[in-house]
C-alpha positions as CSV (number, residue, x, y, z in Angstrom):
1,M,-28.8,-10.7,2.9
2,S,-26.4,-8.5,1.0
3,R,-22.8,-9.4,0.6
4,T,-20.1,-6.8,0.9
5,A,-18.0,-6.4,-2.3
6,W,-15.0,-4.2,-3.0
7,R,-14.4,-2.4,-6.3
8,V,-10.8,-1.6,-7.1
9,G,-9.0,1.1,-9.1
10,G,-5.3,1.9,-9.5
11,A,-3.1,4.7,-10.9
12,Q,0.6,5.5,-11.1
13,R,2.9,8.4,-12.0
14,Q,6.7,8.0,-12.6
15,G,7.4,11.6,-11.5
16,R,11.0,12.9,-12.0
17,R,12.6,9.5,-11.3
18,E,14.6,7.7,-14.0
19,V,12.5,4.5,-13.7
20,Q,9.1,3.5,-12.3
21,A,10.2,1.5,-9.3
22,D,6.7,1.2,-7.8
23,A,4.5,-1.8,-8.6
24,F,1.1,-3.2,-7.6
25,S,-0.8,-6.4,-8.0
26,V,-4.5,-7.3,-7.5
27,G,-5.8,-10.8,-7.2
28,G,-9.4,-11.9,-6.9
29,D,-11.4,-15.1,-6.4
30,R,-14.9,-14.8,-7.9
31,A,-16.2,-17.8,-6.0
32,T,-15.4,-16.4,-2.6
33,G,-15.3,-12.7,-3.3
34,R,-11.8,-12.4,-1.8
35,I,-9.5,-9.7,-3.1
36,A,-5.8,-9.4,-2.3
37,V,-3.9,-6.2,-3.1
38,A,-0.1,-5.6,-2.8
39,V,1.7,-2.3,-3.3
40,T,5.5,-2.2,-3.4
41,D,8.1,0.6,-3.6
42,G,11.5,-0.5,-4.9
43,I,14.4,1.1,-2.9
44,G,16.5,3.2,-5.3
45,D,16.0,4.7,-8.8
46,T,17.3,1.7,-10.7
47,S,16.1,-1.1,-12.9
48,A,17.0,-3.5,-10.1
49,A,14.6,-1.6,-7.8
50,A,11.9,-1.8,-10.4
51,D,12.5,-5.6,-10.7
52,A,12.3,-6.0,-6.9
53,A,9.0,-4.2,-6.8
54,E,7.5,-6.1,-9.6
55,L,8.5,-9.5,-8.3
56,T,7.4,-8.9,-4.8
57,A,4.0,-7.3,-5.6
58,G,2.9,-10.3,-7.7
59,A,4.1,-12.9,-5.2
60,A,2.5,-11.1,-2.3
61,A,-0.9,-10.7,-3.9
62,T,-1.0,-14.3,-5.2
63,T,0.0,-15.8,-1.8
64,A,-2.2,-13.5,0.2
65,L,-5.2,-14.4,-1.8
66,A,-4.9,-18.1,-0.8
67,S,-3.8,-17.4,2.8
68,T,-3.1,-14.2,4.7
69,P,-1.3,-10.8,4.0
70,E,1.6,-11.8,6.3
71,L,2.1,-15.0,4.4
72,G,1.9,-12.9,1.3
73,C,4.8,-10.8,2.4
74,L,6.7,-13.9,3.4
75,G,6.1,-15.3,-0.1
76,A,7.4,-12.0,-1.6
77,R,10.5,-12.4,0.6
78,S,11.1,-15.9,-0.7
79,K,10.5,-14.8,-4.3
80,L,13.0,-12.0,-4.0
81,A,15.6,-14.1,-2.4
82,A,15.4,-16.8,-5.1
83,S,15.5,-14.2,-7.9
84,G,19.0,-13.0,-7.4
85,V,17.8,-9.4,-7.6
86,T,20.0,-7.4,-5.3
87,A,17.6,-4.5,-4.7
88,D,15.0,-4.4,-1.9
89,A,11.5,-2.8,-1.5
90,S,8.9,-1.5,0.9
91,I,5.6,-3.5,0.8
92,V,2.0,-3.4,2.0
93,T,-0.5,-6.2,1.4
94,A,-4.2,-6.3,2.3
95,L,-6.8,-9.0,2.1
96,F,-10.5,-8.2,1.7
97,D,-12.7,-11.3,2.5
98,P,-16.5,-11.1,2.6
99,A,-16.4,-14.0,5.1
100,H,-14.2,-12.2,7.5
101,S,-15.2,-9.2,9.7
102,R,-11.7,-7.6,9.4
103,I,-9.6,-6.3,6.5
104,R,-6.2,-7.8,7.2
105,I,-3.0,-5.9,6.5
106,A,0.7,-6.7,6.6
107,W,3.5,-4.3,5.7
108,A,7.2,-3.3,6.0
109,G,8.7,0.0,5.1
110,L,7.1,3.2,3.8
111,C,4.0,2.0,1.9
112,R,0.8,3.0,3.8
113,V,-2.8,2.2,4.2
114,Y,-5.5,4.8,4.8
115,A,-9.2,4.1,5.5
116,L,-12.3,6.3,5.1
117,T,-14.9,5.3,7.7
118,T,-18.6,5.1,6.9
119,D,-18.8,8.3,9.1
120,G,-16.4,10.1,6.7
121,E,-13.4,10.1,9.0
122,L,-9.9,9.5,7.5
123,Q,-7.8,7.1,9.4
124,R,-4.2,6.0,8.9
125,A,-3.9,2.3,9.5
126,T,-0.1,1.9,9.3
127,Y,3.0,3.6,10.5
128,D,6.3,4.1,8.7
129,H,9.2,1.8,9.4
130,S,11.8,4.6,9.1
131,L,14.6,5.9,11.3
132,G,12.8,9.2,11.5
133,E,9.7,7.5,13.0
134,R,11.9,5.6,15.5
135,I,13.5,8.9,16.6
136,R,10.1,10.6,17.0
137,H,8.8,7.6,19.0
138,H,11.8,7.8,21.5
139,S,12.1,11.6,21.8
140,A,10.1,14.8,22.0
141,Q,10.6,15.4,18.3
142,S,7.3,15.6,16.5
143,G,8.0,17.2,13.1
144,P,9.5,15.8,9.9
145,L,13.1,14.7,9.9
146,P,14.1,14.8,6.2
147,M,17.5,13.2,6.7
148,Y,15.9,10.2,8.5
149,D,12.3,9.8,7.2
150,R,13.5,8.0,4.1
151,K,15.9,5.6,5.9
152,V,13.9,2.4,5.9
153,T,14.2,0.1,8.9
154,R,12.0,-2.8,7.7
155,T,11.8,-4.1,4.1
156,V,10.7,-7.1,2.1
157,A,14.2,-8.7,2.7
158,R,14.9,-7.5,6.2
159,H,13.2,-7.9,9.6
160,E,9.7,-9.0,10.6
161,F,6.6,-7.9,8.9
162,V,3.9,-6.0,11.0
163,T,0.2,-6.8,10.9
164,T,-2.9,-4.9,11.7
165,S,-6.6,-4.9,10.6
166,L,-9.6,-2.7,10.0
167,P,-13.3,-3.4,10.6
168,A,-14.9,-4.2,7.3
169,R,-18.3,-3.0,8.3
170,G,-17.3,0.4,9.4
171,T,-15.0,1.1,6.4
172,A,-16.2,2.8,3.3
173,S,-13.0,3.0,1.3
174,V,-9.4,2.0,1.6
175,L,-6.2,3.4,0.0
176,L,-2.9,1.5,-0.4
177,C,-0.1,3.8,-1.6
178,T,3.6,4.5,-1.8
179,D,5.2,7.4,-0.1
180,G,5.2,9.3,-3.4
181,V,1.5,9.7,-2.7
182,S,1.4,10.0,1.1
183,Q,4.2,12.6,1.2
184,N,2.8,14.8,-1.6
185,V,-1.0,14.7,-1.2
186,T,-3.1,16.5,1.4
187,D,-5.6,14.8,3.7
188,Q,-8.4,16.8,2.0
189,T,-7.4,15.4,-1.4
190,T,-7.2,11.9,0.0
191,I,-10.7,12.2,1.5
192,A,-12.1,13.5,-1.8
193,A,-10.5,10.6,-3.6
194,L,-11.9,8.0,-1.2
195,L,-15.3,9.5,-1.6
196,C,-15.3,9.0,-5.4
197,D,-17.9,6.4,-6.3
198,D,-15.6,5.0,-9.0
199,P,-12.3,3.9,-7.3
200,Y,-10.4,4.3,-10.6
201,N,-11.3,8.0,-10.5
202,G,-10.2,8.2,-6.9
203,A,-6.9,6.6,-7.6
204,E,-6.3,8.8,-10.6
205,L,-7.1,11.9,-8.5
206,L,-4.4,10.9,-6.0
207,A,-1.8,10.0,-8.6
208,A,-2.4,13.3,-10.5
209,A,-2.2,15.3,-7.3
210,A,1.2,13.7,-6.5
211,G,2.1,15.0,-9.9
212,I,3.6,13.9,-13.2
213,D,6.6,16.1,-12.3
214,G,6.5,15.0,-8.6
215,P,9.8,14.1,-6.8
216,D,9.0,10.4,-6.5
217,N,7.2,7.5,-8.1
218,A,3.5,7.6,-7.0
219,T,1.1,4.7,-6.8
220,A,-2.4,4.6,-5.4
221,I,-4.8,1.7,-5.2
222,V,-8.3,2.6,-4.0
223,L,-11.0,0.1,-2.9
224,R,-14.6,1.2,-2.6
225,R,-17.1,-0.8,-0.6
226,S,-20.5,-1.6,-2.1
227,A,-23.3,-4.0,-1.2
228,C,-24.4,-6.6,-3.8
């Protein structure tokens, strides 16, 4: 009987920002085949935002690997609070476990998860925690709201984390990314990246499409399913 394994690749671009305030961390357990991934987006274009992202990504992935993505996010919250860093961050954490039928996810803020099904359909697994999303949910407004879409309503430090999951068997590839990717890359490019056999190539395609001169930091982590 084959065991599902996930290959991982990541890429980043700083864009036109003064600092790279995105971060990511990947943790793995060879004995169990578990992989935990965390992507964070520091709020602000400052060294404090970069510190917040780096601290919380590492803490989330380490804790999630031994437990769950939600506990990973809570571990990131504790790490940030104890650090004295005053900046905050968006976060998404996912756990891939061969012994579990679902890919588990927890998040807060503007980081996203997309999945490519084994039938080739692109699905968005998360929604943004933003004032713009809240306005759309409670009104007839359906288009972008530039003044409100970047106003984050849940973060590492504030409010509850949200959880969801994806079926492991029906999922071919998964993308975790910051909004520098999701806001600047088309669905067609995302599908092409998630179809890449090598996840590093897929992540690089997305980061490059977001642009070295893009308006925001961009981080893409691609996981590609394989049987071993």
